C-alpha positions in Angstrom: -21.4 -37.8 3.9 -23.7 -34.7 3.5 -21.8 -32.6 6.0 -18.5 -33.3 4.1 -20.2 -32.3 0.4 -21.4 -29.0 2.3 -17.9 -28.0 3.8 -16.3 -29.0 0.2 -18.9 -26.9 -1.4 -18.5 -24.1 0.9 -14.6 -24.3 0.4 -14.9 -24.2 -3.2 -17.6 -21.2 -3.3 -15.2 -19.4 -1.0 -11.7 -20.0 -2.9 -13.5 -19.2 -6.3 -14.8 -15.9 -4.5 -11.3 -15.0 -3.3 -9.8 -15.9 -6.7 -12.1 -13.5 -8.3 -11.8 -10.6 -6.0 -7.8 -10.9 -5.8 -6.7 -7.4 -5.7 -3.7 -6.5 -8.4 -1.1 -3.6 -8.0 -3.3 -0.7 -8.4 -5.3 -1.5 -5.6 -2.2 -2.1 -3.6 -0.7 1.1 -4.6 -3.9 3.4 -3.9 -3.7 3.3 0.0 -0.1 3.3 0.2 0.0 6.5 -1.7 -2.4 8.1 0.8 -0.2 6.8 3.5 2.7 8.3 1.7 1.2 11.7 1.3 0.2 12.2 4.8 3.8 11.3 5.8 5.2 13.8 3.2 2.6 16.8 4.3 3.6 16.1 8.0 7.2 16.6 6.9 6.4 19.8 5.0 4.2 21.1 7.7 7.0 20.6 10.1 9.6 22.9 8.1 7.3 25.5 6.9 6.0 28.6 8.3 3.0 31.1 7.4 5.4 33.0 5.1 6.0 30.2 2.8 2.6 28.4 2.4 2.9 29.0 -1.1 6.1 27.1 -1.4 4.4 24.3 0.7 1.4 23.9 -1.6 4.1 23.9 -4.7 6.3 21.3 -2.8 3.2 19.1 -2.1 2.1 18.9 -5.7 5.7 18.1 -6.7 5.7 15.5 -4.1 2.3 14.0 -5.2 3.9 12.8 -8.5 6.8 12.0 -7.0 4.9 9.4 -4.9 3.3 8.0 -7.7 6.2 7.4 -9.2 8.2 6.1 -6.4 5.4 3.5 -6.0 5.2 2.4 -9.4 9.0 1.7 -9.2 9.3 -0.1 -6.0 5.8 -1.6 -5.4 6.0 -5.3 -6.3 2.7 -7.3 -5.8 2.6 -11.3 -5.8 -0.6 -12.7 -6.7 -1.2 -15.8 -5.0 -4.7 -16.4 -6.7 -6.8 -16.1 -3.0 -4.7 -13.3 -2.2 -1.9 -10.7 -2.9 1.3 -9.5 -1.1 2.6 -6.2 -1.7 6.6 -5.4 -1.0 8.4 -2.2 -1.1 12.0 -2.9 -2.3 13.9 0.1 -1.0 17.7 0.0 -1.4 17.8 -3.7 -2.3 15.6 -4.4 1.2 12.1 -5.7 0.5 9.3 -5.1 3.5 6.1 -6.8 3.4 3.7 -3.7 3.5 0.3 -4.9 2.5 -2.2 -8.1 2.2 -5.1 -8.2 -0.2 -7.8 -10.6 0.1 -11.3 -10.1 -0.9 -11.0 -6.8 -2.8 -9.6 -5.1 0.3 -6.2 -4.1 1.4 -4.9 -4.5 4.8 -1.9 -2.2 5.5 0.8 -3.2 7.8 0.7 -0.8 11.2 0.7 2.8 9.9 3.2 3.7 12.7 5.6 1.1 11.4 5.2 2.0 7.5 5.6 5.9 8.8 8.8 4.7 10.9 10.4 3.0 8.2 9.6 6.0 5.6 11.6 8.1 7.9 14.2 5.9 7.6 14.3 5.3 4.3 16.5 7.3 1.7 13.2 8.6 0.0 12.0 11.0 3.0 
């Protein structure tokens, strides 16, 4: 009986901790913005030469605001109290891109996400 009570207390404490530290939409958007930024920088670096370095800097700053706007519009975060799931809605198709638990965001495989970004209409 004592073991059951300890187990019940542990499960309650773990559930309460997960509920209190469940990440919100902002927490999901930050790592996604970094990943989008890396993908855009790589794409720009592939098309730029030394002569138009200034153009690359201008495009990078413009893309930074575009990335934030894109994520704000297309990121949907479902909160399940103990965890949250981030989905990107691109052209009516939703894909799970992140999972948030204990105030930490786990992003799906970066290679898969970058490949999907390449296939999307946005990049």
